[in-house]
C-alpha positions in Angstrom: -27.5 -2.0 -2.6 -24.9 -4.3 -4.7 -21.4 -2.5 -5.3 -19.9 -5.2 -7.4 -22.3 -7.5 -9.2 -21.5 -10.9 -11.2 -21.7 -8.9 -14.3 -18.7 -6.5 -13.1 -16.9 -9.2 -12.0 -17.0 -10.9 -15.3 -16.0 -7.7 -17.2 -13.1 -7.4 -14.9 -12.2 -11.1 -15.6 -11.9 -10.5 -19.2 -9.4 -7.7 -18.8 -5.7 -8.2 -19.0 -4.5 -7.0 -15.5 -7.3 -9.3 -13.8 -4.9 -12.6 -13.6 -2.2 -10.1 -11.6 -4.7 -8.4 -9.4 -7.3 -11.2 -8.3 -4.8 -12.2 -5.8 -4.6 -8.8 -4.0 -8.8 -8.9 -4.1 -8.8 -12.3 -2.8 -6.3 -11.2 0.0 -8.6 -8.0 0.7 -11.8 -9.8 0.9 -10.0 -12.4 3.3 -8.6 -9.6 5.9 -12.4 -8.2 5.7 -14.0 -11.2 6.5 -11.9 -13.3 9.0 -10.6 -11.7 12.2 -8.0 -14.4 13.6 -5.3 -14.6 10.8 -1.9 -16.3 12.1 -0.1 -16.1 8.6 -1.2 -14.9 5.0 0.6 -14.5 2.0 -0.7 -13.9 -1.3 1.7 -12.4 -3.7 0.7 -9.6 -6.1 1.5 -7.9 -9.4 4.8 -9.7 -10.6 5.4 -11.7 -7.8 2.1 -13.3 -8.2 3.4 -15.0 -11.3 6.0 -16.7 -9.5 5.9 -20.9 -9.3 4.2 -22.3 -6.3 0.9 -21.6 -4.7 -0.8 -18.5 -5.5 -1.8 -18.0 -1.9 -1.5 -19.4 2.0 -3.3 -18.8 4.7 -3.6 -20.0 8.5 -6.5 -18.4 10.3 -7.9 -20.1 13.6 -11.6 -19.0 12.8 -12.9 -19.2 9.2 -16.0 -17.7 7.8 -18.4 -18.6 5.0 -16.0 -18.8 2.2 -12.8 -18.6 3.9 -11.6 -22.3 5.8 -10.6 -22.4 9.1 -7.2 -23.8 9.6 -4.4 -23.8 7.0 -5.4 -23.3 3.1 -3.7 -23.1 -0.3 -5.1 -21.2 -2.8 -5.0 -21.1 -7.0 -6.3 -18.3 -8.9 -7.7 -18.3 -12.6 -9.4 -15.9 -15.0 -9.1 -18.3 -17.9 -12.2 -18.7 -20.5 -12.1 -22.3 -19.1 -11.4 -22.1 -15.3 -12.9 -25.5 -14.4 -10.2 -27.2 -16.4 -7.7 -25.1 -14.9 -9.3 -25.6 -11.3 -8.9 -29.3 -11.8 -5.5 -29.2 -13.3 -4.2 -27.2 -10.6 -5.9 -29.6 -8.0 -4.3 -32.7 -9.8 -0.8 -31.3 -10.1 -0.8 -29.8 -6.4 -2.1 -33.4 -5.1 0.7 -34.8 -6.7 3.3 -32.6 -6.2 2.0 -30.9 -2.9 5.7 -29.3 -2.2 6.6 -28.4 1.3 2.6 -28.5 2.5 1.0 -31.6 4.3 -2.1 -32.0 2.2 -4.0 -33.6 5.2 -3.5 -30.4 7.2 -4.7 -28.1 4.1 -7.7 -27.2 2.5 -7.3 -26.3 -1.5 -9.2 -23.3 -2.4 -9.5 -22.4 -6.3 -10.8 -18.8 -6.7 -12.4 -17.2 -9.9 -13.9 -14.2 -10.5 -16.5 -15.8 -13.4 -19.1 -18.3 -12.3 -20.7 -19.5 -15.5 -18.1 -19.2 -18.6 -17.3 -23.4 -18.6 -20.9 -23.9 -18.3 -21.6 -21.5 -21.6 -18.3 -22.7 -23.4 -19.8 -26.3 -22.7 -23.1 -25.4 -24.2 -21.4 -23.8 -27.5 -19.2 -27.1 -28.2 -21.5 -29.6 -27.2 
Protein backbone atom coordinates (compact mmCIF):
# COMPACT_ATOMS: atom_id res chain seq x y z
CA UNK A 1 0.00 0.00 0.00
CA UNK A 2 1.42 3.39 -1.04
CA UNK A 3 0.25 6.20 1.17
CA UNK A 4 2.15 8.88 -0.73
CA UNK A 5 3.06 8.47 -4.37
CA UNK A 6 5.43 10.33 -6.68
CA UNK A 7 2.38 12.02 -8.21
CA UNK A 8 1.30 13.25 -4.76
CA UNK A 9 4.79 14.69 -4.19
CA UNK A 10 4.79 16.37 -7.60
CA UNK A 11 1.43 18.02 -6.91
CA UNK A 12 2.60 19.09 -3.46
CA UNK A 13 5.87 20.49 -4.90
CA UNK A 14 3.83 22.79 -7.14
CA UNK A 15 2.11 24.32 -4.10
CA UNK A 16 3.50 27.60 -2.76
CA UNK A 17 3.97 26.31 0.80
CA UNK A 18 6.04 23.27 -0.22
CA UNK A 19 9.25 25.28 -0.10
CA UNK A 20 8.64 26.18 3.54
CA UNK A 21 7.55 22.69 4.61
CA UNK A 22 10.04 20.48 2.73
CA UNK A 23 12.52 20.86 5.59
CA UNK A 24 9.91 19.66 8.08
CA UNK A 25 9.07 16.65 5.92
CA UNK A 26 12.75 15.72 5.51
CA UNK A 27 13.39 16.09 9.24
CA UNK A 28 10.42 13.85 10.07
CA UNK A 29 11.55 11.19 7.59
CA UNK A 30 15.10 11.29 8.97
CA UNK A 31 13.85 10.92 12.55
CA UNK A 32 11.68 7.98 11.47
CA UNK A 33 14.51 6.18 9.69
CA UNK A 34 17.59 6.93 11.81
CA UNK A 35 17.79 6.12 15.51
CA UNK A 36 21.28 7.30 16.46
CA UNK A 37 21.06 11.06 15.89
CA UNK A 38 23.62 13.18 17.72
CA UNK A 39 22.52 16.54 16.35
CA UNK A 40 19.79 17.66 13.95
CA UNK A 41 18.86 21.14 12.81
CA UNK A 42 16.31 21.58 10.04
CA UNK A 43 14.67 25.01 10.44
CA UNK A 44 11.06 25.18 9.27
CA UNK A 45 8.59 27.88 8.29
CA UNK A 46 10.03 31.40 8.21
CA UNK A 47 13.24 30.16 9.86
CA UNK A 48 13.83 27.92 6.85
CA UNK A 49 14.35 31.02 4.70
CA UNK A 50 17.37 32.20 6.70
CA UNK A 51 20.86 32.24 5.10
CA UNK A 52 22.99 29.14 5.56
CA UNK A 53 22.44 25.46 5.02
CA UNK A 54 18.83 24.29 4.94
CA UNK A 55 19.73 21.47 7.31
CA UNK A 56 22.56 19.94 9.30
CA UNK A 57 22.70 16.44 10.69
CA UNK A 58 25.10 14.32 12.69
CA UNK A 59 24.25 10.67 13.18
CA UNK A 60 26.37 7.69 14.12
CA UNK A 61 24.33 5.29 12.03
CA UNK A 62 22.82 6.20 8.68
CA UNK A 63 20.15 4.55 6.56
CA UNK A 64 19.52 4.00 2.86
CA UNK A 65 18.95 7.72 2.18
CA UNK A 66 20.65 9.29 5.19
CA UNK A 67 24.46 9.30 5.30
CA UNK A 68 26.30 8.28 8.42
CA UNK A 69 28.36 11.02 10.06
CA UNK A 70 28.05 14.73 9.44
CA UNK A 71 25.94 16.04 6.58
CA UNK A 72 24.67 19.36 5.27
CA UNK A 73 21.38 19.55 3.42
CA UNK A 74 19.88 21.83 0.80
CA UNK A 75 16.28 21.71 -0.44
CA UNK A 76 14.68 22.73 -3.69
CA UNK A 77 11.20 22.65 -5.15
CA UNK A 78 12.17 24.70 -8.21
CA UNK A 79 11.02 23.60 -11.63
CA UNK A 80 14.66 23.22 -12.66
CA UNK A 81 15.88 21.55 -9.47
CA UNK A 82 18.95 20.09 -11.21
CA UNK A 83 20.40 23.56 -11.82
CA UNK A 84 19.52 24.57 -8.26
CA UNK A 85 21.26 21.47 -6.88
CA UNK A 86 24.36 22.15 -8.96
CA UNK A 87 24.38 25.84 -8.01
CA UNK A 88 23.97 25.01 -4.30
CA UNK A 89 26.74 22.42 -4.46
CA UNK A 90 29.08 24.79 -6.29
CA UNK A 91 28.45 27.74 -3.97
CA UNK A 92 28.69 25.59 -0.82
CA UNK A 93 31.93 24.03 -2.09
CA UNK A 94 33.44 27.47 -2.74
CA UNK A 95 32.20 28.99 0.53
CA UNK A 96 31.38 26.19 2.99
CA UNK A 97 31.17 28.43 6.02
CA UNK A 98 32.14 26.89 9.34
CA UNK A 99 31.95 23.26 8.20
CA UNK A 100 34.82 21.05 7.12
CA UNK A 101 33.85 19.76 3.67
CA UNK A 102 36.09 16.70 4.09
CA UNK A 103 34.00 15.58 7.07
CA UNK A 104 30.56 16.33 5.60
CA UNK A 105 28.29 14.84 2.98
CA UNK A 106 26.29 17.26 0.86
CA UNK A 107 22.66 16.15 0.38
CA UNK A 108 20.18 17.81 -1.97
CA UNK A 109 16.48 17.04 -1.50
CA UNK A 110 13.71 17.63 -4.02
CA UNK A 111 10.20 16.19 -3.98
CA UNK A 112 10.17 15.75 -7.77
CA UNK A 113 12.14 13.21 -9.72
CA UNK A 114 11.49 14.21 -13.29
CA UNK A 115 10.84 17.88 -13.94
CA UNK A 116 14.39 18.71 -15.09
CA UNK A 117 14.25 15.95 -17.68
CA UNK A 118 10.84 17.02 -18.93
CA UNK A 119 11.98 20.63 -19.11
CA UNK A 120 15.02 19.59 -21.14
CA UNK A 121 12.82 17.57 -23.48
CA UNK A 122 10.57 20.58 -24.07
CA UNK A 123 13.44 22.92 -24.87
CA UNK A 124 15.78 20.51 -26.63
